[in-house]
N, C-alpha and C positions, 0 to 999 in steps of 0.2 A: 351261704357258707362256702359253696364250691368256687365262687368267684375269687376268694382269697387264697385258695390252695394253689401250689405251684405245678400240680399235675393235671392232665386232662381228665375230665370226669369219666370218660369211657373206660379208661384203664385203671381207675382208682380201686375198685373192689379187688381186682387181682393183685395190685401192688400191696395193699394192706395185708392180704393173706400171705404174700411172699415175705413181707417184713416180719409178720408174726412167726412164720415158720423159721426163718433165718434167726430171729431173735431167740426163739426157744432152743434152737440148736446151739447158739452161742452160749446161752445160759447153762445148758447141759455140759458143754465143753469146759467152761470155766469152773463149774461146780465139780466136775469129775477130776480134773487135774489139780486144781488148787484147793477145792473144798473137801473132796472125798479121799483121794489117794494119800495125803499126809497122815490120815488116821487109819484108812482101810488097809493100805499096803503093809505097814509094819505089823498090824495086829492080825490080819486075816491071811495075807500072802507071805508074811515073813520076809519082806523085802525092805531094804534100807532106803534112805533118801536119794542116794546116787541112782538107784535103779528106777524109781518112779519119776525123778526129775529128768533123767535121760529119755524116758518115754515121751515126756512133753517136748523136749528138744527135737527128737526125731519127728514128732507129730508136726511141729512148726516148720521144720526144714522141708518135710514132704509137701506140706501145703504151699508154702511160699515159693519153692523152687518149681512147682508145677502149675502155677496160676495162669501162665500164658496158655498152656495146653488146656487147662480147665476152662478158661474164658472162651477158647475156640470151640470146645465141645458144648458149652452152654448155649452158644449162639447157633451152632450148626446142627447138633444132634437134637437139641431141645432142652430148654432150661428146666421144664417140669420133670423130665426124665432124670437129668443129672441131679436135681434137687432130691428126688425120691431115692435115688441110689445112695446119696450121701446120708440121708436120714436112716436108711436101712442098714448101712454099714455101721453107723454110730450105734444103732440099737443092738446089732450083733456084738459090737465091741463091749458094750455094757453087759450083755448076757454072758459073754465068755470071760469077763474079768475074774469071777471067782475061781476059774480054772487056771489062772496065770500064776501057778506056784513057782515057775521059773521066770526070771527077768526077761528072757528072750521072747516069751509069748506076749508080755506086756509091751515090750518094744515093738513087736510086730503089729499088735493091735493099734498102737498109737500111730505108727507109720502109715498103715493102710487107711485108717480113719482120716488122717491128714490129706492123703492123696485125693480122696473123694470130696473133702471139704473145699478143695481148691476152686471148684466151680461157683461157689456161692456168691462171693462179693463181685467178681467181674460180671456175672450174670445179673445180679440185682441192680448194681449201679448203672449198667448199660440200659436195662429196661427203664429205670427211673429217668434217665436222660432222654430216652426215646419218647416217653409220654409226657415230658415236661412241656408246659405251656410256653410257647416262644417268648423269649425275654425273661423267663423265670428259671433258667437252667441252674444257676448257682443255688437258689433256694431249694429247688427240687432235690439236688444231690445232698446238700447239707442236712435237710430235714430227714431224708432217707437214712443217712448215716446216724443221725441223732436218735432216731426211733429204734435203731437196733442196739446201739451201744449200752443202754442201761441194763439190758438183759445180762451182760457180763457180770456186773456187780450183783444183780439179783441172784444169779446162779451161785456165785462165790459165797455170798453171805448166807443165803438160805440153806444151801446144802452143807456149808461148813458148820452152821449151828446144829444141824441134825446129826451129821457124821461125827462130830466131836463127842457126842454122847452114845449114839447108836450107829456105827458104821454101816451095818447091813440095811438099816432103815434109810440111810442116805443113798445107798445104791438103788433101793426100791423107788425112792422119790425120783431119781434120775431116769429110771426105766419108764415111769409114768409120763414124765415130761417129754422124753424122747419118743415115746409111743404117740403122744399127741402131735408132735412135730411130724412124725411119719404119716399119720392120718391126714394132716393138712397137706403135706407134700403130695400124697397120692391123689388128693382131690384136684391137684394141678398137674397131673401126670402128662397130659397132652398139651400143656401150655408151651408155646414157643414165643421167643422174643421177636417182635415184628422187625423184619429186615428192610433196610432202605433200598430204594431203587439204585441199581448199579449205574454209576456215572461214566465209567471207563477211564477216568483220570487217575494217574498214578500219584499216590500220596508221597511227598518227599520224606523218606524215612529219617533223613538227617535232622528233621524238625523235632524228632523225639529226643534229641540231645538236650533240648530246652527243658524237658521235664525231669531228667535224671538228677540234677543237683538237688532240687527241692524234694524229690521223691525219697532220696537217701538221707539228706540232711535233716528233714523234718522229723524223722524217727530216730536217727543216730544221735542227734544232739541231746534230746531228753533221756534217751536210753543210757547215756553216759552216767547219769546220776540216779536212774530209776531204782536200782537195788540198794543204794546207800543213802536215800533221801531221809529216812527216819533217823539214822545214826548221825548224819550231818546236822539235822535239825536239833537234835539233843545236844551234841557236842559244841556246835558253833553258834546256834541261835537260842539255846536253852528252852526248846519247845518239846513237849511230850507228844506221843503219837496221836492222842485225842485232839490236841490243838492243831497238829498238822492236818488231821482229817477235816477239821473245821475250815482251815484255810483252803484245802483242796475243794471242799464243797462250795466255798465262796467263789473261787476262781472258775470252777466248772459250771456252777449254776449261772454265773454271769455270762460265761462263754456261750452256753446254749440258749440262755434267755435273750441274748442279743442277736442270735442268728436271723430272726425275721427282719431285723433292721439292717444288719450288715449284708445279708443276702440281697435285700431289696436295693441297697446302695450299689452293689456289684452289678446287678441286672440292669439298673438304670444308668449308671455312670461308668461302667467298665471295671475290670478287675485289677488293673495295674496299681492304683493307689492302695487298695485293700491288701493285695498280696505283699507289696513292698513294705507298707507300714506295719502290717501284722508281723512279718519276720523281724523288723527292726525292734518292735516292742518286746517280742519274746527274747531277742538277744540282749536287750538292755536289762530285762528282769533277771536273766541268769547272771549277767556280769555284776549286777548290784548284790545279788544274793551271795556271790563269792566273797564279798567284802564284809560280811557279817553285819547286816543292817539291824536297826532297833526293831522292837516289836511293832510299833506303829507303822514303820516303813514296810515291814513284812506284810501287813494287811493291805497296804496300798499296792505293793508289788503283786499280791495275789489278784487284786482287782485288775491291775494293768495286764497281768498275764492272761486273765480271762478275756479281756478286750482284745488283746493281741491274737489269741487263739481263734476267737470268733472272726476277726478280720481275715486272718490267714486262711481259715477253713473255707470261708465264702469265696475269697479270691482264688484259692487253689482250685476249688470245684468249678468256678466260672472259667478259669484258665483251661481246665481239662475239657469241659463241655464244649467250648468253642474251638478248640484246636485239635482234639483227637479226631481221627477220620471216622466217618459213619460206617464204612465197610470194615469188618473184622475188629470193631471197636472193643468187644469183650476180650479178645485175645491180647490186644495192645494194652488195654487196661490191666489185664492180668500180669503182663510184663512189668508195668510200673509198680504194681503191688508186690511183685517179687523183690524189686529194688528196695521198697519200703520195708519189707520183711528182713532183708539183709541188714538194714540199719538197726532194727530191733534186736537182731541176733548178735551183731558185733559190738553194739554200744556198751553193754554192761562189762564185757571183758576188757575193752579198752579203758573204760572209766575206772575199773578196778586197778589196772596197771598204773594209770596216772595217779590215782589216790595213793597207792603204795609207794610210788617213786617220789612224788612231789608234794603230797598233802591233800586233804579233803576239798580244798577250794579250787584246785586246778581243773577237775572235770567240769565245774560250773563255768570257769573262765573259757575253757575250750568250747563248750557248748554254746556259750554266748557269742563267741567270735564266729562260730559256724553260722548261727542265725543271722548275724550282721553281715557276714560275707555273702550269704544267699540274697539278702536284701539288696546289697550293692550290685551283685551280679545281675539281678533282674532289672534294677534301675538303669544300669548302663546298657544292658542289652536292649531294653525298651527304647532308649534314645538312639542307639546305633541302627537298629533294624525295625523301627517303629511301624512302617507301612507293611513290611513283609510279615511280621510276627504278631503284633498286638492288634492290628486292625483286620 
């Protein structure tokens, strides 16, 4: 079995414990902000939607704007220590939530929690890349991300189902889950990410400009339509929320199911074709959705979107693994994640303005052109600077 995994056998047990810890913390976070607070805040804290949604906004801003520093601390201070602190702060935030009768306390808890969560992904992805089997870096990063993300949905749905009937029971469930994450994190308290040998060579920081367009565009383009997807589906495509969920399940299942194959293709043949083709497919899907396709076409577009996302994720992770410097990798990875977070934060408000000014199909058109523009950018850049950049 080990010969098929993209990680080295020696670091596998620690990696799986890290993935489970981060996954639990992600499930608690999504369950808290999206599953618990919509029911708990109005009933128990007497706070309206503006108050608890602003707590989430502050949480996200604090995390994303401090990921560069968080990555540096995870690599230099010790990832086990920063992971344990993040789990402890999350546990304290949950304990103090019943006392947040004023919105300012809820905002403060969200902000503080976000600051400590900023170390998680730069540290996890850096460690996953460091213990990757040579030649399997794209698969190692894609699988790591894939194993964490389902916890977001588990936390949202599981806690939401409980909190809708018994808000206090929902908070208790979150405390147990966060307590388990804290116990796992403390078992890794002394864990440190292995540091590479110093080469003394200066990394050309200008090369980071290569990553910024995709880092921002890959989150900004889908975020343009993220908050209006269900309404667009009903008004323009005649689809109900349950049908939209089925389409998302089809596309998402295909995307993650193809990762072993797209990741292997990237590791064996390079990441240029996968990155460029994946972006082009995502752009084409968004452009066609803007034109109001038939139901049969929508199913085909969901499948093509899943294929495009799988190709893009493998190509993007392979691109990062082979071009990011080994020294201070977590800090630089954190900086890129900050740019990705800005795309998530800015996309919905820009999409809402475009919807209001020009109609519901315009955000899809803009998102599609962004993906196609990124595909062309990396295609022509690869041709112009092939030896310097891609090889």
